[in-house]
C-alpha positions in Angstrom: 76.7 -5.5 39.7 76.5 -3.8 43.1 79.5 -3.5 45.4 79.6 -6.2 48.1 78.9 -5.0 51.7 81.6 -7.2 53.3 85.1 -7.9 52.2 86.1 -10.5 54.9 84.7 -13.4 56.7 81.7 -15.7 56.1 79.5 -12.9 54.7 82.2 -12.1 52.1 82.1 -15.8 51.0 78.3 -15.7 50.7 78.5 -12.5 48.6 81.2 -14.1 46.3 79.1 -17.3 45.9 76.0 -15.3 45.1 77.9 -13.2 42.5 79.3 -16.3 40.8 75.8 -17.9 40.7 74.3 -14.9 39.0 77.3 -14.4 36.7 77.4 -17.9 35.3 73.6 -18.5 35.4 74.0 -21.9 37.2 70.9 -24.0 37.6 69.4 -24.3 41.1 69.8 -28.1 41.0 73.5 -27.8 40.4 73.8 -25.3 43.3 72.0 -27.5 45.7 74.1 -30.5 44.7 77.3 -28.6 45.1 76.2 -27.3 48.5 75.3 -30.8 49.8 78.7 -32.1 48.6 80.4 -29.2 50.4 78.5 -30.0 53.7 79.6 -33.7 53.4 83.2 -32.7 53.0 83.0 -30.4 56.0 81.4 -33.1 58.2 84.0 -35.7 57.2 86.9 -33.3 57.9 85.4 -32.5 61.3 85.0 -36.2 62.1 88.6 -36.8 61.3 89.8 -34.0 63.5 87.7 -35.2 66.5 88.7 -38.9 66.1 90.9 -40.0 69.0 93.9 -42.3 68.4 93.6 -45.9 69.3 95.9 -47.8 71.6 97.2 -49.8 68.6 98.4 -46.6 67.0 101.1 -46.1 69.7 104.5 -47.7 69.3 
């Protein structure tokens, strides 16, 4: 396996994921399903961080 070009940041994550996919011979359907699930989790965590407190939340 060739040495990854980047060791930090988003590109390093992509390199790691690509390496794992090739190492474990994961089917493309499983990869797509996992990536969609990952995107949903990211979107829901963003929505929670953006949500403003309601007046009823204050004491």
